[in-house]
C-alpha positions as MATLAB code, in Angstrom:
seq = 'XXXXXXXXXXXXXXXXXXXXXXXXXXXXXXXXXXXXXXXXXXXXXXXXXXXXXXXXXXXXXXXXXXXXXXXXXXXXXXXXXXXXXXXXXXXXXXXXXXXXXXXXXXXXXXXXXXXXXXXXXXXXXXXXXXXXXXXXXXXXXXXXXXXXXXXXXXXXXXXXXXXXXXXXXXXXXXXXXXXXXXXXXXXXXXXXXXXXXXXXXXXXXXXXXXXXXXXXXXXXXXXXXXXXXXXXXXXXXXXXXXXXXX';
ca = [
     112.581  109.947   95.404;
     113.765  112.525   97.891;
     111.177  114.575   99.798;
     110.724  117.862   97.975;
     108.932  121.043   99.021;
     106.197  122.148   96.628;
     104.220  125.341   96.314;
     101.769  124.025   98.891;
     104.460  123.364  101.499;
     106.227  126.651  100.835;
     103.229  128.880  101.541;
     103.201  130.524  104.933;
      99.443  130.052  105.327;
      96.477  128.547  103.506;
      92.986  129.970  104.001;
      93.766  131.395  107.410;
      95.675  128.444  108.854;
      98.118  129.623  111.520;
     101.608  130.105  110.102;
     103.238  128.776  113.266;
     100.967  125.745  113.655;
     101.314  124.697  110.030;
     105.064  125.241  110.023;
     105.336  122.927  113.028;
     103.147  120.288  111.344;
     105.239  120.360  108.182;
     108.451  120.089  110.188;
     107.168  117.159  112.254;
     105.893  115.255  109.214;
     109.213  115.702  107.440;
     111.097  114.622  110.553;
     108.919  111.528  110.841;
     109.614  110.629  107.221;
     113.346  111.218  107.659;
     113.293  108.871  110.646;
     111.393  106.260  108.631;
     113.914  106.544  105.797;
     116.709  106.023  108.319;
     114.913  102.936  109.612;
     114.732  101.499  106.091;
     118.408  102.263  105.576;
     119.136  100.314  108.758;
     117.022   97.393  107.513;
     119.176   97.267  104.387;
     122.460   97.773  106.262;
     121.674   94.941  108.667;
     120.872   92.569  105.764;
     117.566   91.658  107.331;
     116.026   90.923  103.941;
     117.665   87.665  102.985;
     116.820   84.220  101.576;
     115.277   81.684  103.929;
     113.527   84.171  106.234;
     109.736   84.070  106.513;
     107.639   87.215  106.236;
     106.438   87.051  109.849;
     109.930   86.541  111.259;
     111.235   89.428  109.153;
     108.391   91.662  110.320;
     109.254   90.896  113.932;
     112.961   91.579  113.327;
     112.095   94.921  111.733;
     109.844   95.811  114.676;
     112.641   94.995  117.108;
     115.107   97.120  115.133;
     112.627  100.016  115.027;
     112.094   99.828  118.780;
     115.715   99.370  119.807;
     117.344  101.895  117.493;
     114.571  104.399  116.783;
     112.308  104.177  119.826;
     109.261  103.122  117.818;
     106.661  101.504  120.042;
     103.579  101.894  117.847;
     102.690  101.635  114.196;
      99.521  103.318  112.973;
      98.845  100.525  110.479;
      99.808   96.878  110.338;
     103.390   96.084  109.356;
     103.417   94.697  105.831;
     106.208   92.434  104.591;
     105.479   90.691  101.298;
     107.718   88.325   99.313;
     107.356   86.503   95.998;
     103.755   86.004   94.876;
     102.561   87.977   97.901;
     103.957   91.146   96.302;
     100.901   90.931   94.035;
      98.554   91.328   96.991;
      97.224   94.749   98.052;
      97.494   96.107  101.592;
      94.020   95.150  102.826;
      94.501   91.425  102.234;
      96.387   88.943  104.421;
      97.838   86.211  102.194;
      99.444   82.984  103.430;
     103.036   83.473  104.570;
     105.907   83.229  102.104;
     109.586   82.554  102.756;
     112.064   84.749  100.882;
     113.713   82.837   98.054;
     117.241   82.994   96.655;
     116.116   85.067   93.654;
     113.191   87.035   95.013;
     111.478   90.394   95.378;
     110.249   91.780   98.705;
     108.449   94.930   99.737;
     108.076   96.465  103.176;
     105.337   98.965  104.102;
     105.576  100.524  107.577;
     103.586  103.162  109.438;
     105.792  103.980  112.448;
     104.732  106.720  114.860;
     107.466  109.130  115.905;
     106.458  111.342  118.862;
     102.769  111.203  117.848;
     103.436  111.921  114.182;
     102.686  109.373  111.511;
     105.177  108.253  108.914;
     104.192  105.995  106.038;
     107.088  104.654  104.066;
     107.452  101.720  101.711;
     110.253  100.304   99.618;
     110.972   97.260   97.460;
     114.098   95.115   97.687;
     115.406   92.643   95.115;
     117.277   89.559   96.285;
     119.363   88.220   93.414;
     120.000   89.357   89.855;
     116.704   88.768   88.016;
     116.621   91.568   85.400;
     112.802   91.719   85.329;
     112.676   92.318   89.070;
     115.369   94.976   88.894;
     113.517   96.649   86.011;
     110.341   96.843   88.083;
     112.324   98.235   91.002;
     113.650  101.038   88.792;
     110.175  101.748   87.368;
     108.702  102.317   90.835;
     110.713  105.492   91.334;
     109.900  106.836   87.880;
     106.169  106.290   88.325;
     106.223  107.910   91.759;
     108.081  110.962   90.463;
     105.643  111.285   87.560;
     102.785  111.359   90.056;
     104.486  113.996   92.166;
     105.091  116.182   89.108;
     101.461  115.824   88.011;
     100.256  116.856   91.460;
     102.629  119.817   91.662;
     101.436  121.207   88.331;
      97.686  121.049   89.067;
      96.465  123.059   92.085;
      92.871  121.792   91.832;
      93.735  118.122   91.352;
      91.383  115.601   92.960;
      92.269  112.197   94.357;
      90.266  110.526   91.605;
      92.127  112.401   88.869;
      95.532  111.607   90.368;
      94.618  107.922   90.667;
      93.636  107.833   87.001;
      96.938  109.453   86.088;
      98.959  106.953   88.143;
      97.289  103.985   86.454;
      98.031  105.512   83.048;
     101.693  106.164   83.908;
     102.084  102.574   85.139;
     100.614  101.291   81.859;
     102.967  103.496   79.845;
     105.861  101.881   81.741;
     104.505   98.451   80.821;
     103.030   97.523   84.207;
      99.600   96.941   85.701;
      98.391   98.906   88.703;
      98.081   96.728   91.802;
      95.840   98.592   94.246;
      92.460  100.279   94.593;
      94.231  103.397   95.895;
      97.331  105.450   95.090;
      97.754  107.046   98.513;
      96.003  108.705  101.421;
      96.075  111.444  104.032;
      98.683  111.463  106.779;
      99.221  113.631  109.848;
      98.983  113.632  113.621;
      98.138  110.231  115.056;
      95.418  109.106  114.539;
      94.661  111.056  111.359;
      91.682  108.883  110.432;
      89.623  110.360  113.252;
      89.865  113.892  111.892;
      89.941  113.544  108.131;
      86.264  113.718  107.147;
      84.594  111.727  104.361;
      86.175  108.286  104.076;
      86.598  108.154  100.298;
      88.068  111.646  100.135;
      90.818  110.504  102.527;
      92.268  108.425   99.681;
      93.683  108.864   96.204;
      91.126  106.640   94.556;
      88.181  106.666   92.124;
      85.307  108.716   93.529;
      87.589  110.933   95.636;
      86.326  114.155   94.079;
      87.400  116.817   96.603;
      90.470  118.915   95.740;
      93.502  117.390   97.410;
      94.763  120.836   98.426;
      92.254  121.590  101.144;
      91.779  121.683  104.919;
      90.405  118.799  106.968;
      87.324  119.259  109.122;
      89.446  120.570  111.998;
      90.838  123.336  109.780;
      94.291  121.871  109.231;
      95.981  121.601  105.840;
      95.723  118.136  104.299;
      99.004  116.354  103.611;
      99.294  113.272  101.451;
     101.179  110.032  100.948;
     101.626  108.907   97.339;
     101.997  105.166   96.878;
     102.802  103.054   93.842;
     101.987   99.347   93.505;
     103.114   97.895   90.175;
     102.454   94.400   88.841;
     104.743   92.696   86.332;
     102.919   92.161   82.991;
     102.836   88.396   83.398;
     101.360   88.667   86.895;
     104.287   86.855   88.509;
     105.324   89.501   91.057;
     104.898   93.136   92.035;
     106.611   95.992   93.807;
     105.658   98.903   96.036;
     106.915  102.273   97.219;
     105.425  105.236   99.063;
     106.312  108.468  100.849;
     105.102  112.029  101.393;
     103.701  113.572   98.235;
     103.279  117.273   98.964;
     106.190  118.040  101.313;
];
């Protein structure tokens, strides 16, 4: 799941957008994602995700690491750390805290701001050797890549159509879809103030505008693609996300 340039990112301009301004935006968004990926690598290297740690304590440890090592002082959305049964729960909910078990699955969803540019990055970690959890972990990457390929091949794709495709790909892999969305816009902080119609800011049913478009300020829209899979028996889930179109 490496960031990959697509036809959209490679164009020098779209409908009159300044070449220089858009080139800078693309560079900053990629840099923000690279920094977020480095933060997640540090989380893994420091063994922060371990049995016996509660979700809140882990979230605070991650925030401290982000601040001390990467200079992150703000996150554009709440920090999400979910373990065990809480991996079934979508972003908008706030379930009771879980403590990471000895044979567990955990996902982390962060929205760190790097020099006024939003990153949105999520990954799943498996603690232990449970083959079903490791199988779901492997499926997350395949489903995400299938979504990216579908987007790249369809210039007029809408958020609603991509959402439908993601649900179908998850089902083909043997998993249920776990969220009402499959991604959203991302950009300069705070992107939500400049994006336009609320539903069209998301990859979700009813989002009928072409994803390749400009926002109401005239800037090219860039997207996060996210995958939330649920194990067929409804025991646990997993999550991943990163830039879709860059």
